[in-house]
N, C-alpha and C positions, 0 to 999 in steps of 0.2 A: 554556393550550395543551390542546387536546382529545387524547383517545387516538388518534384518527385521524391528527392531525398528528404525533404522536410516532412512530407506525408508519411513516408516509410518510417521516419524517426518517431513521429507521433504514434503511429500504430505499434511500433516496437515498445514504446514506453507504456502504452495501454496494456499490451500483453504482459509486460513485466509486472505492472500493478495488479493485474488479474491473478497471475500466478503467486505473487507475493501475498495477496489477500487470502488465497486458498491455503498457503503454507502457514500464515498467521493464524487462521482459523483452526488448522490442525494442531498448532502449538498451543493455542489458547482456546480449547473447546469450552463451550458454555451455553447459556440459554439466552444469548443476545437475540433480540427479535429481528425479523427481516429475512432470515434464511440465507441461503448461499448467494442470491442475487445482490442483496445489500452488502454482504461480506465482500464480494468481488469488487463492487463499486467503492467500498471503503478501502480496499486494497490499492486501488488506483490513487485515491486521495492520500492514503498512507505512504505510498511510494514517493509522492511529491513532497509530503511533509517530512519524511525521512531524509530526502535529498536536501531540503532546505535546512533542517536542524543539523544534519551532519556537516554541511558546508559552513554553517554559521558557528557551530561550537568546536568542531574538530578539523575543519579544513578539508573534509572529504564529502563527496556528493555522488550524484549519479553520473558516472563516467561512461564507460562502454557497456553495451548490453551484456556481454559475456564476462564482465569483470566480477569477481567474487565480492569485491567491495560494494559494487552497485547493488547486488542482490542482498547483501547483509543490511545495508542502509535501507533499502526498500522494505524488507521484511520487518525490520525494527520499527520503521515508521508505520507500517500496517498494524503491528501489534499495539502500538500506542493509540492509533486512531480507533482500533477495535475495542480497546479497554475504555476509552472515553465514551464511545458510542454505547457500550454496555452499561456504563454508569448513568448516562443520560436517559436511557430507555428502561432502566431497572424497574421503576414504579409504573410504567405504562403498559406492562403485559397483562393480559386478561387471564383469569384463573380458569 
């Protein structure tokens, strides 16, 4: 694998996480602090968490960019991370 392929792979997974975060926010609307920027960053983290949990528990993970399995795992991970973030920041919002 060349350096260019590695860089493009990383960019691809960042894009996947950004989109997964946006979809997770649409599925789980709420009053989480931080707005869309934090939601998108949490989507990237969630995609990685989803891939880790999916491979550890079910033997599925982040495979190919266009695989439905990859997208479902990334979105599920993003929802989990968004829920946890919402619980952690619940008391820190200003009235």
